[in-house]
C-alpha positions in Angstrom: 54.6 -51.9 56.3 56.8 -55.0 56.1 55.3 -56.2 52.8 55.6 -52.6 51.3 59.3 -52.3 52.2 60.0 -55.9 51.1 58.5 -55.2 47.6 60.4 -51.9 47.4 63.7 -53.6 48.2 63.1 -56.2 45.5 62.2 -53.6 42.9 65.4 -51.8 43.3 67.1 -54.2 40.8 64.9 -52.6 38.1 66.2 -49.1 38.7 69.6 -47.5 39.6 67.8 -45.0 41.9 64.4 -44.8 43.5 62.6 -41.8 45.1 59.5 -41.9 47.1 57.8 -38.6 47.5 54.8 -37.9 49.8 52.7 -34.8 50.0 53.2 -32.1 52.5 51.9 -32.8 56.0 49.2 -30.2 55.6 47.7 -32.2 52.6 47.3 -35.4 54.7 43.6 -36.1 55.5 43.2 -37.5 59.0 40.0 -39.0 60.4 38.7 -38.4 63.9 40.4 -40.3 66.6 38.4 -43.3 67.8 39.0 -44.8 71.2 39.7 -48.5 71.1 41.0 -49.2 74.6 42.1 -47.4 77.7 44.6 -44.8 76.7 44.6 -46.0 73.1 43.1 -44.5 69.9 43.1 -45.2 66.2 42.6 -43.0 63.1 43.2 -43.3 59.4 45.4 -41.0 57.4 45.0 -40.6 53.6 47.7 -39.1 51.4 49.2 -39.2 47.9 52.6 -40.7 47.3 54.7 -40.7 44.2 57.1 -43.5 43.3 59.8 -42.6 40.9 62.3 -45.1 39.3 65.4 -43.8 37.6 68.0 -45.5 35.3 71.3 -43.8 34.9 69.9 -40.5 36.3 67.0 -40.5 33.9 63.4 -41.0 35.0 62.0 -44.3 33.6 58.9 -44.8 35.8 56.5 -42.7 37.9 53.4 -43.7 39.6 51.2 -41.7 42.0 49.1 -43.7 44.4 46.6 -42.6 47.1 47.5 -44.4 50.3 45.6 -45.0 53.5 47.5 -45.8 56.7 46.2 -46.8 60.1 47.7 -44.7 63.0 47.6 -45.7 66.6 48.0 -43.2 69.4 48.8 -44.4 72.9 48.9 -42.3 76.0 51.4 -43.2 78.7 51.9 -41.5 82.1 55.5 -40.7 82.8 57.2 -38.9 85.7 57.1 -35.7 83.5 53.4 -36.0 82.7 51.4 -37.7 79.9 53.4 -38.7 76.8 51.6 -39.6 73.5 53.1 -42.2 71.2 52.1 -42.5 67.6 52.6 -45.8 65.8 52.0 -46.5 62.1 50.1 -49.6 61.1 49.0 -51.2 57.8 49.3 -49.2 54.6 46.9 -49.7 51.8 46.9 -48.4 48.2 43.4 -46.9 47.6 44.0 -45.9 44.0 46.8 -45.6 41.4 47.2 -42.8 38.9 
């Protein structure tokens, strides 16, 4: 994630505005959760994301990429019961259109 956002920040000098548009939640493909430790699971989510660069309000660049992201789910017992925390891991571009 750090590399992705660093490259995004450095590309903003090319455009006066940038939009990143992801698909609807319902269109995200999620693999089955796989247990990797006590109270910890991992899965992979695949989705399409559009990157749009604008100059003076006019679109100058658009790229759609299929991305894969690792998601970690951790269960923690609290005084109110079990709480599930979802953390995002590495993001990879699978293909570019």
